[in-house]
CHARMM-style PDB file with segment names, atoms N, HN, CA, C and O in Angstrom:
ATOM      1  N   MET     1      -0.502  -3.102  -1.596  1.00  0.00      PROA
ATOM      2  CA  MET     1      -1.403  -1.999  -1.812  1.00  0.00      PROA
ATOM      3  C   MET     1      -1.530  -1.701  -3.314  1.00  0.00      PROA
ATOM      4  O   MET     1      -2.587  -1.275  -3.777  1.00  0.00      PROA
ATOM      5  N   ARG     2      -0.468  -1.924  -4.053  1.00  0.00      PROA
ATOM      6  HN  ARG     2       0.392  -2.270  -3.676  1.00  0.00      PROA
ATOM      7  CA  ARG     2      -0.535  -1.674  -5.489  1.00  0.00      PROA
ATOM      8  C   ARG     2      -1.482  -2.640  -6.176  1.00  0.00      PROA
ATOM      9  O   ARG     2      -2.055  -2.305  -7.212  1.00  0.00      PROA
ATOM     10  N   VAL     3      -1.660  -3.833  -5.621  1.00  0.00      PROA
ATOM     11  HN  VAL     3      -1.194  -4.106  -4.778  1.00  0.00      PROA
ATOM     12  CA  VAL     3      -2.554  -4.817  -6.213  1.00  0.00      PROA
ATOM     13  C   VAL     3      -3.996  -4.531  -5.822  1.00  0.00      PROA
ATOM     14  O   VAL     3      -4.885  -4.550  -6.674  1.00  0.00      PROA
ATOM     15  N   LYS     4      -4.237  -4.267  -4.537  1.00  0.00      PROA
ATOM     16  HN  LYS     4      -3.515  -4.252  -3.845  1.00  0.00      PROA
ATOM     17  CA  LYS     4      -5.602  -4.068  -4.054  1.00  0.00      PROA
ATOM     18  C   LYS     4      -6.161  -2.692  -4.376  1.00  0.00      PROA
ATOM     19  O   LYS     4      -7.362  -2.553  -4.607  1.00  0.00      PROA
ATOM     20  N   ASN     5      -5.304  -1.668  -4.396  1.00  0.00      PROA
ATOM     21  HN  ASN     5      -4.329  -1.781  -4.209  1.00  0.00      PROA
ATOM     22  CA  ASN     5      -5.774  -0.305  -4.628  1.00  0.00      PROA
ATOM     23  C   ASN     5      -4.762   0.448  -5.504  1.00  0.00      PROA
ATOM     24  O   ASN     5      -4.040   1.315  -5.012  1.00  0.00      PROA
ATOM     25  N   PRO     6      -4.713   0.114  -6.804  1.00  0.00      PROA
ATOM     26  CA  PRO     6      -3.684   0.708  -7.658  1.00  0.00      PROA
ATOM     27  C   PRO     6      -3.871   2.197  -7.937  1.00  0.00      PROA
ATOM     28  O   PRO     6      -2.923   2.863  -8.353  1.00  0.00      PROA
ATOM     29  N   THR     7      -5.058   2.729  -7.720  1.00  0.00      PROA
ATOM     30  HN  THR     7      -5.828   2.188  -7.382  1.00  0.00      PROA
ATOM     31  CA  THR     7      -5.296   4.144  -8.013  1.00  0.00      PROA
ATOM     32  C   THR     7      -5.053   5.054  -6.822  1.00  0.00      PROA
ATOM     33  O   THR     7      -5.194   6.272  -6.933  1.00  0.00      PROA
ATOM     34  N   GLN     8      -4.688   4.476  -5.683  1.00  0.00      PROA
ATOM     35  HN  GLN     8      -4.573   3.486  -5.592  1.00  0.00      PROA
ATOM     36  CA  GLN     8      -4.420   5.260  -4.470  1.00  0.00      PROA
ATOM     37  C   GLN     8      -3.248   6.214  -4.708  1.00  0.00      PROA
ATOM     38  O   GLN     8      -2.197   5.787  -5.187  1.00  0.00      PROA
ATOM     39  N   PRO     9      -3.414   7.505  -4.380  1.00  0.00      PROA
ATOM     40  CA  PRO     9      -2.277   8.419  -4.546  1.00  0.00      PROA
ATOM     41  C   PRO     9      -1.162   8.101  -3.547  1.00  0.00      PROA
ATOM     42  O   PRO     9      -1.416   7.791  -2.383  1.00  0.00      PROA
ATOM     43  N   ARG    10       0.065   8.186  -4.029  1.00  0.00      PROA
ATOM     44  HN  ARG    10       0.271   8.438  -4.975  1.00  0.00      PROA
ATOM     45  CA  ARG    10       1.236   7.896  -3.200  1.00  0.00      PROA
ATOM     46  C   ARG    10       2.134   9.121  -3.191  1.00  0.00      PROA
ATOM     47  O   ARG    10       2.971   9.285  -4.078  1.00  0.00      PROA
ATOM     48  N   PRO    11       1.965   9.987  -2.190  1.00  0.00      PROA
ATOM     49  CA  PRO    11       2.731  11.238  -2.191  1.00  0.00      PROA
ATOM     50  C   PRO    11       4.207  11.062  -1.853  1.00  0.00      PROA
ATOM     51  O   PRO    11       5.024  11.907  -2.220  1.00  0.00      PROA
ATOM     52  N   PHE    12       4.567   9.979  -1.158  1.00  0.00      PROA
ATOM     53  HN  PHE    12       3.903   9.293  -0.859  1.00  0.00      PROA
ATOM     54  CA  PHE    12       5.964   9.795  -0.766  1.00  0.00      PROA
ATOM     55  C   PHE    12       6.653   8.851  -1.727  1.00  0.00      PROA
ATOM     56  O   PHE    12       6.130   7.780  -2.033  1.00  0.00      PROA
ATOM     57  N   ARG    13       7.812   9.237  -2.200  1.00  0.00      PROA
ATOM     58  HN  ARG    13       8.237  10.107  -1.951  1.00  0.00      PROA
ATOM     59  CA  ARG    13       8.637   8.375  -3.037  1.00  0.00      PROA
ATOM     60  C   ARG    13      10.056   8.379  -2.472  1.00  0.00      PROA
ATOM     61  O   ARG    13      10.546   9.419  -2.032  1.00  0.00      PROA
ATOM     62  N   THR    14      10.701   7.247  -2.482  1.00  0.00      PROA
ATOM     63  HN  THR    14      10.303   6.402  -2.839  1.00  0.00      PROA
ATOM     64  CA  THR    14      12.075   7.162  -2.010  1.00  0.00      PROA
ATOM     65  C   THR    14      12.987   7.856  -3.008  1.00  0.00      PROA
ATOM     66  O   THR    14      12.941   7.566  -4.204  1.00  0.00      PROA
ATOM     67  N   PRO    15      13.813   8.770  -2.521  1.00  0.00      PROA
ATOM     68  CA  PRO    15      14.694   9.485  -3.455  1.00  0.00      PROA
ATOM     69  C   PRO    15      15.854   8.608  -3.917  1.00  0.00      PROA
ATOM     70  O   PRO    15      16.340   7.759  -3.169  1.00  0.00      PROA
ATOM     71  N   TRP    16      16.281   8.817  -5.122  1.00  0.00      PROA
ATOM     72  HN  TRP    16      15.887   9.507  -5.730  1.00  0.00      PROA
ATOM     73  CA  TRP    16      17.475   8.207  -5.719  1.00  0.00      PROA
ATOM     74  C   TRP    16      17.514   6.682  -5.622  1.00  0.00      PROA
ATOM     75  O   TRP    16      18.526   6.096  -5.238  1.00  0.00      PROA
ATOM     76  N   VAL    17      16.393   6.051  -5.977  1.00  0.00      PROA
ATOM     77  HN  VAL    17      15.571   6.527  -6.289  1.00  0.00      PROA
ATOM     78  CA  VAL    17      16.371   4.587  -6.016  1.00  0.00      PROA
ATOM     79  C   VAL    17      17.159   4.156  -7.237  1.00  0.00      PROA
ATOM     80  O   VAL    17      16.936   4.738  -8.298  1.00  0.00      PROA
ATOM     81  N   PRO    18      18.039   3.212  -7.181  1.00  0.00      PROA
ATOM     82  CA  PRO    18      18.384   2.292  -6.102  1.00  0.00      PROA
ATOM     83  C   PRO    18      19.598   2.716  -5.286  1.00  0.00      PROA
ATOM     84  O   PRO    18      20.079   1.926  -4.473  1.00  0.00      PROA
ATOM     85  N   ALA    19      20.111   3.925  -5.468  1.00  0.00      PROA
ATOM     86  HN  ALA    19      19.720   4.566  -6.129  1.00  0.00      PROA
ATOM     87  CA  ALA    19      21.331   4.342  -4.761  1.00  0.00      PROA
ATOM     88  C   ALA    19      21.123   4.377  -3.243  1.00  0.00      PROA
ATOM     89  O   ALA    19      21.965   3.876  -2.498  1.00  0.00      PROA
ATOM     90  N   VAL    20      20.021   4.956  -2.779  1.00  0.00      PROA
ATOM     91  HN  VAL    20      19.336   5.363  -3.384  1.00  0.00      PROA
ATOM     92  CA  VAL    20      19.785   5.073  -1.330  1.00  0.00      PROA
ATOM     93  C   VAL    20      19.663   3.699  -0.663  1.00  0.00      PROA
ATOM     94  O   VAL    20      20.302   3.485   0.368  1.00  0.00      PROA
ATOM     95  N   PRO    21      18.876   2.757  -1.200  1.00  0.00      PROA
ATOM     96  CA  PRO    21      18.821   1.441  -0.540  1.00  0.00      PROA
ATOM     97  C   PRO    21      20.166   0.708  -0.543  1.00  0.00      PROA
ATOM     98  O   PRO    21      20.522   0.067   0.446  1.00  0.00      PROA
ATOM     99  N   ILE    22      20.907   0.796  -1.635  1.00  0.00      PROA
ATOM    100  HN  ILE    22      20.618   1.316  -2.439  1.00  0.00      PROA
ATOM    101  CA  ILE    22      22.204   0.117  -1.697  1.00  0.00      PROA
ATOM    102  C   ILE    22      23.189   0.746  -0.717  1.00  0.00      PROA
ATOM    103  O   ILE    22      23.912   0.029  -0.025  1.00  0.00      PROA
ATOM    104  N   LEU    23      23.227   2.074  -0.648  1.00  0.00      PROA
ATOM    105  HN  LEU    23      22.640   2.656  -1.210  1.00  0.00      PROA
ATOM    106  CA  LEU    23      24.110   2.739   0.314  1.00  0.00      PROA
ATOM    107  C   LEU    23      23.709   2.417   1.752  1.00  0.00      PROA
ATOM    108  O   LEU    23      24.570   2.260   2.617  1.00  0.00      PROA
ATOM    109  N   GLY    24      22.418   2.319   2.004  1.00  0.00      PROA
ATOM    110  HN  GLY    24      21.718   2.447   1.301  1.00  0.00      PROA
ATOM    111  CA  GLY    24      21.944   1.942   3.336  1.00  0.00      PROA
ATOM    112  C   GLY    24      22.407   0.545   3.726  1.00  0.00      PROA
ATOM    113  O   GLY    24      22.815   0.318   4.865  1.00  0.00      PROA
ATOM    114  N   MET    25      22.346  -0.389   2.784  1.00  0.00      PROA
ATOM    115  HN  MET    25      22.015  -0.204   1.859  1.00  0.00      PROA
ATOM    116  CA  MET    25      22.819  -1.746   3.058  1.00  0.00      PROA
ATOM    117  C   MET    25      24.321  -1.755   3.330  1.00  0.00      PROA
ATOM    118  O   MET    25      24.783  -2.445   4.239  1.00  0.00      PROA
ATOM    119  N   ILE    26      25.080  -0.997   2.554  1.00  0.00      PROA
ATOM    120  HN  ILE    26      24.705  -0.436   1.816  1.00  0.00      PROA
ATOM    121  CA  ILE    26      26.532  -0.946   2.743  1.00  0.00      PROA
ATOM    122  C   ILE    26      26.875  -0.387   4.120  1.00  0.00      PROA
ATOM    123  O   ILE    26      27.739  -0.925   4.812  1.00  0.00      PROA
ATOM    124  N   VAL    27      26.204   0.685   4.519  1.00  0.00      PROA
ATOM    125  HN  VAL    27      25.502   1.122   3.957  1.00  0.00      PROA
ATOM    126  CA  VAL    27      26.468   1.285   5.830  1.00  0.00      PROA
ATOM    127  C   VAL    27      26.107   0.314   6.953  1.00  0.00      PROA
ATOM    128  O   VAL    27      26.850   0.182   7.925  1.00  0.00      PROA
ATOM    129  N   ASN    28      24.965  -0.364   6.819  1.00  0.00      PROA
ATOM    130  HN  ASN    28      24.361  -0.256   6.030  1.00  0.00      PROA
ATOM    131  CA  ASN    28      24.564  -1.324   7.860  1.00  0.00      PROA
ATOM    132  C   ASN    28      25.530  -2.489   7.963  1.00  0.00      PROA
ATOM    133  O   ASN    28      25.863  -2.916   9.068  1.00  0.00      PROA
ATOM    134  N   PHE    29      25.986  -3.012   6.830  1.00  0.00      PROA
ATOM    135  HN  PHE    29      25.715  -2.665   5.932  1.00  0.00      PROA
ATOM    136  CA  PHE    29      26.951  -4.111   6.877  1.00  0.00      PROA
ATOM    137  C   PHE    29      28.274  -3.646   7.479  1.00  0.00      PROA
ATOM    138  O   PHE    29      28.918  -4.404   8.205  1.00  0.00      PROA
ATOM    139  N   ALA    30      28.686  -2.416   7.191  1.00  0.00      PROA
ATOM    140  HN  ALA    30      28.163  -1.801   6.602  1.00  0.00      PROA
ATOM    141  CA  ALA    30      29.921  -1.885   7.779  1.00  0.00      PROA
ATOM    142  C   ALA    30      29.786  -1.766   9.297  1.00  0.00      PROA
ATOM    143  O   ALA    30      30.722  -2.085  10.030  1.00  0.00      PROA
ATOM    144  N   LEU    31      28.638  -1.312   9.765  1.00  0.00      PROA
ATOM    145  HN  LEU    31      27.877  -1.053   9.169  1.00  0.00      PROA
ATOM    146  CA  LEU    31      28.414  -1.226  11.212  1.00  0.00      PROA
ATOM    147  C   LEU    31      28.406  -2.613  11.852  1.00  0.00      PROA
ATOM    148  O   LEU    31      28.960  -2.807  12.934  1.00  0.00      PROA
ATOM    149  N   MET    32      27.778  -3.571  11.183  1.00  0.00      PROA
ATOM    150  HN  MET    32      27.328  -3.414  10.304  1.00  0.00      PROA
ATOM    151  CA  MET    32      27.740  -4.929  11.714  1.00  0.00      PROA
ATOM    152  C   MET    32      29.143  -5.536  11.751  1.00  0.00      PROA
ATOM    153  O   MET    32      29.489  -6.243  12.697  1.00  0.00      PROA
ATOM    154  N   TYR    33      29.940  -5.266  10.734  1.00  0.00      PROA
ATOM    155  HN  TYR    33      29.658  -4.692   9.965  1.00  0.00      PROA
ATOM    156  CA  TYR    33      31.297  -5.806  10.667  1.00  0.00      PROA
ATOM    157  C   TYR    33      32.171  -5.259  11.797  1.00  0.00      PROA
ATOM    158  O   TYR    33      33.074  -5.940  12.285  1.00  0.00      PROA
ATOM    159  N   SER    34      31.891  -4.031  12.200  1.00  0.00      PROA
ATOM    160  HN  SER    34      31.158  -3.478  11.804  1.00  0.00      PROA
ATOM    161  CA  SER    34      32.728  -3.404  13.230  1.00  0.00      PROA
ATOM    162  C   SER    34      32.355  -3.824  14.651  1.00  0.00      PROA
ATOM    163  O   SER    34      33.040  -3.448  15.602  1.00  0.00      PROA
ATOM    164  N   LEU    35      31.286  -4.594  14.809  1.00  0.00      PROA
ATOM    165  HN  LEU    35      30.729  -4.900  14.036  1.00  0.00      PROA
ATOM    166  CA  LEU    35      30.898  -5.041  16.147  1.00  0.00      PROA
ATOM    167  C   LEU    35      31.868  -6.078  16.675  1.00  0.00      PROA
ATOM    168  O   LEU    35      32.458  -6.840  15.908  1.00  0.00      PROA
ATOM    169  N   GLY    36      32.029  -6.104  17.971  1.00  0.00      PROA
ATOM    170  HN  GLY    36      31.550  -5.486  18.594  1.00  0.00      PROA
ATOM    171  CA  GLY    36      32.893  -7.084  18.615  1.00  0.00      PROA
ATOM    172  C   GLY    36      32.211  -8.436  18.735  1.00  0.00      PROA
ATOM    173  O   GLY    36      31.003  -8.556  18.528  1.00  0.00      PROA
ATOM    174  N   TRP    37      33.007  -9.467  19.076  1.00  0.00      PROA
ATOM    175  HN  TRP    37      33.987  -9.370  19.244  1.00  0.00      PROA
ATOM    176  CA  TRP    37      32.455 -10.809  19.172  1.00  0.00      PROA
ATOM    177  C   TRP    37      31.454 -10.948  20.310  1.00  0.00      PROA
ATOM    178  O   TRP    37      30.545 -11.775  20.235  1.00  0.00      PROA
ATOM    179  N   SER    38      31.609 -10.148  21.369  1.00  0.00      PROA
ATOM    180  HN  SER    38      32.347  -9.477  21.431  1.00  0.00      PROA
ATOM    181  CA  SER    38      30.677 -10.269  22.501  1.00  0.00      PROA
ATOM    182  C   SER    38      29.279  -9.786  22.108  1.00  0.00      PROA
ATOM    183  O   SER    38      28.281 -10.313  22.599  1.00  0.00      PROA
ATOM    184  N   ASN    39      29.204  -8.789  21.230  1.00  0.00      PROA
ATOM    185  HN  ASN    39      30.015  -8.360  20.831  1.00  0.00      PROA
ATOM    186  CA  ASN    39      27.892  -8.336  20.753  1.00  0.00      PROA
ATOM    187  C   ASN    39      27.214  -9.406  19.909  1.00  0.00      PROA
ATOM    188  O   ASN    39      26.008  -9.623  20.020  1.00  0.00      PROA
ATOM    189  N   TRP    40      27.994 -10.071  19.067  1.00  0.00      PROA
ATOM    190  HN  TRP    40      28.974  -9.895  18.977  1.00  0.00      PROA
ATOM    191  CA  TRP    40      27.428 -11.142  18.240  1.00  0.00      PROA
ATOM    192  C   TRP    40      26.972 -12.303  19.115  1.00  0.00      PROA
ATOM    193  O   TRP    40      25.931 -12.906  18.856  1.00  0.00      PROA
ATOM    194  N   LEU    41      27.741 -12.615  20.140  1.00  0.00      PROA
ATOM    195  HN  LEU    41      28.587 -12.125  20.351  1.00  0.00      PROA
ATOM    196  CA  LEU    41      27.354 -13.691  21.052  1.00  0.00      PROA
ATOM    197  C   LEU    41      26.034 -13.356  21.744  1.00  0.00      PROA
ATOM    198  O   LEU    41      25.138 -14.197  21.820  1.00  0.00      PROA
ATOM    199  N   ARG    42      25.916 -12.133  22.246  1.00  0.00      PROA
ATOM    200  HN  ARG    42      26.643 -11.450  22.184  1.00  0.00      PROA
ATOM    201  CA  ARG    42      24.662 -11.712  22.880  1.00  0.00      PROA
ATOM    202  C   ARG    42      23.502 -11.771  21.901  1.00  0.00      PROA
ATOM    203  O   ARG    42      22.403 -12.192  22.264  1.00  0.00      PROA
ATOM    204  N   LEU    43      23.738 -11.350  20.656  1.00  0.00      PROA
ATOM    205  HN  LEU    43      24.630 -11.007  20.362  1.00  0.00      PROA
ATOM    206  CA  LEU    43      22.679 -11.396  19.640  1.00  0.00      PROA
ATOM    207  C   LEU    43      22.170 -12.815  19.460  1.00  0.00      PROA
ATOM    208  O   LEU    43      20.961 -13.046  19.467  1.00  0.00      PROA
ATOM    209  N   PHE    44      23.086 -13.774  19.298  1.00  0.00      PROA
ATOM    210  HN  PHE    44      24.068 -13.586  19.293  1.00  0.00      PROA
ATOM    211  CA  PHE    44      22.661 -15.146  19.049  1.00  0.00      PROA
ATOM    212  C   PHE    44      22.032 -15.791  20.277  1.00  0.00      PROA
ATOM    213  O   PHE    44      21.139 -16.627  20.141  1.00  0.00      PROA
ATOM    214  N   VAL    45      22.477 -15.423  21.459  1.00  0.00      PROA
ATOM    215  HN  VAL    45      23.203 -14.744  21.569  1.00  0.00      PROA
ATOM    216  CA  VAL    45      21.841 -15.949  22.682  1.00  0.00      PROA
ATOM    217  C   VAL    45      20.410 -15.436  22.777  1.00  0.00      PROA
ATOM    218  O   VAL    45      19.495 -16.213  23.050  1.00  0.00      PROA
ATOM    219  N   TRP    46      20.201 -14.145  22.557  1.00  0.00      PROA
ATOM    220  HN  TRP    46      20.944 -13.513  22.335  1.00  0.00      PROA
ATOM    221  CA  TRP    46      18.852 -13.593  22.621  1.00  0.00      PROA
ATOM    222  C   TRP    46      17.962 -14.126  21.499  1.00  0.00      PROA
ATOM    223  O   TRP    46      16.768 -14.341  21.705  1.00  0.00      PROA
ATOM    224  N   LEU    47      18.538 -14.341  20.316  1.00  0.00      PROA
ATOM    225  HN  LEU    47      19.509 -14.166  20.150  1.00  0.00      PROA
ATOM    226  CA  LEU    47      17.763 -14.953  19.234  1.00  0.00      PROA
ATOM    227  C   LEU    47      17.321 -16.362  19.615  1.00  0.00      PROA
ATOM    228  O   LEU    47      16.180 -16.749  19.362  1.00  0.00      PROA
ATOM    229  N   LEU    48      18.219 -17.120  20.217  1.00  0.00      PROA
ATOM    230  HN  LEU    48      19.146 -16.805  20.422  1.00  0.00      PROA
ATOM    231  CA  LEU    48      17.882 -18.473  20.648  1.00  0.00      PROA
ATOM    232  C   LEU    48      16.783 -18.453  21.712  1.00  0.00      PROA
ATOM    233  O   LEU    48      15.841 -19.243  21.641  1.00  0.00      PROA
ATOM    234  N   ILE    49      16.893 -17.569  22.684  1.00  0.00      PROA
ATOM    235  HN  ILE    49      17.659 -16.928  22.741  1.00  0.00      PROA
ATOM    236  CA  ILE    49      15.862 -17.441  23.716  1.00  0.00      PROA
ATOM    237  C   ILE    49      14.520 -17.067  23.084  1.00  0.00      PROA
ATOM    238  O   ILE    49      13.484 -17.632  23.437  1.00  0.00      PROA
ATOM    239  N   GLY    50      14.542 -16.128  22.166  1.00  0.00      PROA
ATOM    240  HN  GLY    50      15.383 -15.669  21.880  1.00  0.00      PROA
ATOM    241  CA  GLY    50      13.313 -15.713  21.485  1.00  0.00      PROA
ATOM    242  C   GLY    50      12.685 -16.837  20.682  1.00  0.00      PROA
ATOM    243  O   GLY    50      11.463 -16.986  20.682  1.00  0.00      PROA
ATOM    244  N   GLN    51      13.506 -17.639  19.992  1.00  0.00      PROA
ATOM    245  HN  GLN    51      14.499 -17.518  19.993  1.00  0.00      PROA
ATOM    246  CA  GLN    51      12.980 -18.754  19.221  1.00  0.00      PROA
ATOM    247  C   GLN    51      12.354 -19.808  20.127  1.00  0.00      PROA
ATOM    248  O   GLN    51      11.311 -20.368  19.789  1.00  0.00      PROA
ATOM    249  N   VAL    52      12.968 -20.084  21.259  1.00  0.00      PROA
ATOM    250  HN  VAL    52      13.816 -19.630  21.533  1.00  0.00      PROA
ATOM    251  CA  VAL    52      12.405 -21.060  22.207  1.00  0.00      PROA
ATOM    252  C   VAL    52      11.040 -20.575  22.697  1.00  0.00      PROA
ATOM    253  O   VAL    52      10.082 -21.347  22.722  1.00  0.00      PROA
ATOM    254  N   ILE    53      10.947 -19.319  23.080  1.00  0.00      PROA
ATOM    255  HN  ILE    53      11.725 -18.691  23.060  1.00  0.00      PROA
ATOM    256  CA  ILE    53       9.666 -18.764  23.546  1.00  0.00      PROA
ATOM    257  C   ILE    53       8.632 -18.799  22.432  1.00  0.00      PROA
ATOM    258  O   ILE    53       7.488 -19.191  22.661  1.00  0.00      PROA
ATOM    259  N   TYR    54       9.020 -18.395  21.232  1.00  0.00      PROA
ATOM    260  HN  TYR    54       9.950 -18.076  21.046  1.00  0.00      PROA
ATOM    261  CA  TYR    54       8.099 -18.346  20.096  1.00  0.00      PROA
ATOM    262  C   TYR    54       7.522 -19.727  19.788  1.00  0.00      PROA
ATOM    263  O   TYR    54       6.308 -19.881  19.658  1.00  0.00      PROA
ATOM    264  N   PHE    55       8.394 -20.732  19.672  1.00  0.00      PROA
ATOM    265  HN  PHE    55       9.381 -20.607  19.778  1.00  0.00      PROA
ATOM    266  CA  PHE    55       7.903 -22.060  19.319  1.00  0.00      PROA
ATOM    267  C   PHE    55       7.173 -22.740  20.475  1.00  0.00      PROA
ATOM    268  O   PHE    55       6.239 -23.506  20.239  1.00  0.00      PROA
ATOM    269  N   ALA    56       7.573 -22.479  21.704  1.00  0.00      PROA
ATOM    270  HN  ALA    56       8.331 -21.856  21.895  1.00  0.00      PROA
ATOM    271  CA  ALA    56       6.853 -23.044  22.847  1.00  0.00      PROA
ATOM    272  C   ALA    56       5.436 -22.471  22.916  1.00  0.00      PROA
ATOM    273  O   ALA    56       4.477 -23.205  23.154  1.00  0.00      PROA
ATOM    274  N   TYR    57       5.311 -21.167  22.709  1.00  0.00      PROA
ATOM    275  HN  TYR    57       6.090 -20.571  22.516  1.00  0.00      PROA
ATOM    276  CA  TYR    57       3.988 -20.546  22.714  1.00  0.00      PROA
ATOM    277  C   TYR    57       3.157 -21.064  21.545  1.00  0.00      PROA
ATOM    278  O   TYR    57       1.983 -21.398  21.709  1.00  0.00      PROA
ATOM    279  N   GLY    58       3.761 -21.128  20.383  1.00  0.00      PROA
ATOM    280  HN  GLY    58       4.714 -20.857  20.249  1.00  0.00      PROA
ATOM    281  CA  GLY    58       3.034 -21.578  19.198  1.00  0.00      PROA
ATOM    282  C   GLY    58       2.579 -23.018  19.304  1.00  0.00      PROA
ATOM    283  O   GLY    58       1.487 -23.365  18.853  1.00  0.00      PROA
ATOM    284  N   ARG    59       3.408 -23.854  19.896  1.00  0.00      PROA
ATOM    285  HN  ARG    59       4.295 -23.572  20.262  1.00  0.00      PROA
ATOM    286  CA  ARG    59       3.036 -25.262  20.046  1.00  0.00      PROA
ATOM    287  C   ARG    59       1.836 -25.406  20.979  1.00  0.00      PROA
ATOM    288  O   ARG    59       0.954 -26.233  20.746  1.00  0.00      PROA
ATOM    289  N   ARG    60       1.811 -24.604  22.028  1.00  0.00      PROA
ATOM    290  HN  ARG    60       2.528 -23.933  22.218  1.00  0.00      PROA
ATOM    291  CA  ARG    60       0.720 -24.700  22.994  1.00  0.00      PROA
ATOM    292  C   ARG    60      -0.575 -24.065  22.488  1.00  0.00      PROA
ATOM    293  O   ARG    60      -1.660 -24.549  22.807  1.00  0.00      PROA
ATOM    294  N   HSD    61      -0.478 -22.996  21.707  1.00  0.00      PROA
ATOM    295  HN  HSD    61       0.404 -22.603  21.447  1.00  0.00      PROA
ATOM    296  CA  HSD    61      -1.660 -22.247  21.287  1.00  0.00      PROA
ATOM    297  C   HSD    61      -2.026 -22.471  19.827  1.00  0.00      PROA
ATOM    298  O   HSD    61      -2.808 -21.697  19.275  1.00  0.00      PROA
ATOM    299  N   SER    62      -1.495 -23.493  19.189  1.00  0.00      PROA
ATOM    300  HN  SER    62      -0.860 -24.122  19.637  1.00  0.00      PROA
ATOM    301  CA  SER    62      -1.748 -23.757  17.776  1.00  0.00      PROA
ATOM    302  C   SER    62      -3.198 -24.165  17.539  1.00  0.00      PROA
ATOM    303  O   SER    62      -3.768 -24.934  18.312  1.00  0.00      PROA
ATOM    304  N   LYS    63      -3.781 -23.650  16.476  1.00  0.00      PROA
ATOM    305  HN  LYS    63      -3.318 -23.025  15.848  1.00  0.00      PROA
ATOM    306  CA  LYS    63      -5.152 -24.033  16.116  1.00  0.00      PROA
ATOM    307  C   LYS    63      -5.183 -25.487  15.654  1.00  0.00      PROA
ATOM    308  O   LYS    63      -6.169 -26.184  15.894  1.00  0.00      PROA
ATOM    309  N   LEU    64      -4.128 -25.956  15.000  1.00  0.00      PROA
ATOM    310  HN  LEU    64      -3.327 -25.390  14.805  1.00  0.00      PROA
ATOM    311  CA  LEU    64      -4.071 -27.353  14.584  1.00  0.00      PROA
ATOM    312  C   LEU    64      -4.008 -28.288  15.785  1.00  0.00      PROA
ATOM    313  O   LEU    64      -4.558 -29.389  15.744  1.00  0.00      PROA
ATOM    314  N   ARG    65      -3.348 -27.862  16.844  1.00  0.00      PROA
ATOM    315  HN  ARG    65      -2.901 -26.968  16.877  1.00  0.00      PROA
ATOM    316  CA  ARG    65      -3.258 -28.697  18.043  1.00  0.00      PROA
ATOM    317  C   ARG    65      -4.623 -28.796  18.724  1.00  0.00      PROA
ATOM    318  O   ARG    65      -4.953 -29.836  19.294  1.00  0.00      PROA
ATOM    319  N   GLN    66      -5.405 -27.743  18.670  1.00  0.00      PROA
ATOM    320  HN  GLN    66      -5.136 -26.898  18.207  1.00  0.00      PROA
ATOM    321  CA  GLN    66      -6.717 -27.741  19.307  1.00  0.00      PROA
ATOM    322  C   GLN    66      -7.732 -28.559  18.504  1.00  0.00      PROA
ATOM    323  O   GLN    66      -8.608 -29.207  19.077  1.00  0.00      PROA
ATOM    324  N   HSD    67      -7.608 -28.524  17.166  1.00  0.00      PROA
ATOM    325  HN  HSD    67      -6.897 -27.998  16.700  1.00  0.00      PROA
ATOM    326  CA  HSD    67      -8.526 -29.239  16.284  1.00  0.00      PROA
ATOM    327  C   HSD    67      -7.714 -30.000  15.237  1.00  0.00      PROA
ATOM    328  O   HSD    67      -7.618 -29.552  14.095  1.00  0.00      PROA
ATOM    329  N   PRO    68      -7.128 -31.144  15.606  1.00  0.00      PROA
ATOM    330  CA  PRO    68      -6.211 -31.823  14.689  1.00  0.00      PROA
ATOM    331  C   PRO    68      -6.881 -32.390  13.448  1.00  0.00      PROA
ATOM    332  O   PRO    68      -6.218 -32.527  12.419  1.00  0.00      PROA
ATOM    333  N   LYS    69      -8.168 -32.727  13.498  1.00  0.00      PROA
ATOM    334  HN  LYS    69      -8.706 -32.616  14.333  1.00  0.00      PROA
ATOM    335  CA  LYS    69      -8.826 -33.322  12.339  1.00  0.00      PROA
ATOM    336  C   LYS    69      -9.338 -32.286  11.358  1.00  0.00      PROA
ATOM    337  O   LYS    69      -9.686 -32.620  10.225  1.00  0.00      PROA
ATOM    338  N   GLN    70      -9.387 -31.039  11.780  1.00  0.00      PROA
ATOM    339  HN  GLN    70      -9.105 -30.768  12.700  1.00  0.00      PROA
ATOM    340  CA  GLN    70      -9.906 -29.973  10.941  1.00  0.00      PROA
ATOM    341  C   GLN    70      -8.739 -29.249  10.277  1.00  0.00      PROA
ATOM    342  O   GLN    70      -7.788 -28.851  10.950  1.00  0.00      PROA
ATOM    343  N   SER    71      -8.809 -29.082   8.978  1.00  0.00      PROA
ATOM    344  HN  SER    71      -9.581 -29.406   8.431  1.00  0.00      PROA
ATOM    345  CA  SER    71      -7.746 -28.411   8.250  1.00  0.00      PROA
ATOM    346  C   SER    71      -7.948 -26.900   8.355  1.00  0.00      PROA
ATOM    347  O   SER    71      -9.082 -26.424   8.410  1.00  0.00      PROA
ATOM    348  N   ILE    72      -6.858 -26.156   8.382  1.00  0.00      PROA
ATOM    349  HN  ILE    72      -5.937 -26.542   8.337  1.00  0.00      PROA
ATOM    350  CA  ILE    72      -6.956 -24.696   8.495  1.00  0.00      PROA
ATOM    351  C   ILE    72      -7.624 -24.121   7.259  1.00  0.00      PROA
ATOM    352  O   ILE    72      -8.383 -23.158   7.372  1.00  0.00      PROA
ATOM    353  N   GLY    73      -7.367 -24.676   6.090  1.00  0.00      PROA
ATOM    354  HN  GLY    73      -6.750 -25.458   5.999  1.00  0.00      PROA
ATOM    355  CA  GLY    73      -7.928 -24.131   4.851  1.00  0.00      PROA
ATOM    356  C   GLY    73      -9.418 -24.355   4.718  1.00  0.00      PROA
ATOM    357  O   GLY    73     -10.066 -23.661   3.934  1.00  0.00      PROA
ATOM    358  N   HSD    74      -9.989 -25.300   5.454  1.00  0.00      PROA
ATOM    359  HN  HSD    74      -9.462 -25.864   6.090  1.00  0.00      PROA
ATOM    360  CA  HSD    74     -11.418 -25.607   5.345  1.00  0.00      PROA
ATOM    361  C   HSD    74     -12.131 -25.215   6.617  1.00  0.00      PROA
ATOM    362  O   HSD    74     -12.257 -26.019   7.541  1.00  0.00      PROA
ATOM    363  N   ARG    75     -12.590 -24.002   6.666  1.00  0.00      PROA
ATOM    364  HN  ARG    75     -12.488 -23.349   5.915  1.00  0.00      PROA
ATOM    365  CA  ARG    75     -13.269 -23.526   7.888  1.00  0.00      PROA
ATOM    366  C   ARG    75     -14.742 -23.566   7.736  1.00  0.00      PROA
ATOM    367  OT1 ARG    75     -15.469 -23.203   8.661  1.00  0.00      PROA
TER     368      ARG     75
END
């Protein structure tokens, strides 16, 4: 937005940058560290399932697959 519309008013500003983002990262990493191994296992299983669905759908519905001789950049 800063590139396309640099004069747009921005009423919201993040307070205490960079302290707030860094503290947020520290808190999130601490919460992640405290999780048990079963939560991490479930996370990776669901990520794997999601990746399989994502790539299977993309392979079937790809524009390149429908028109292999036509380049995406040249429409």
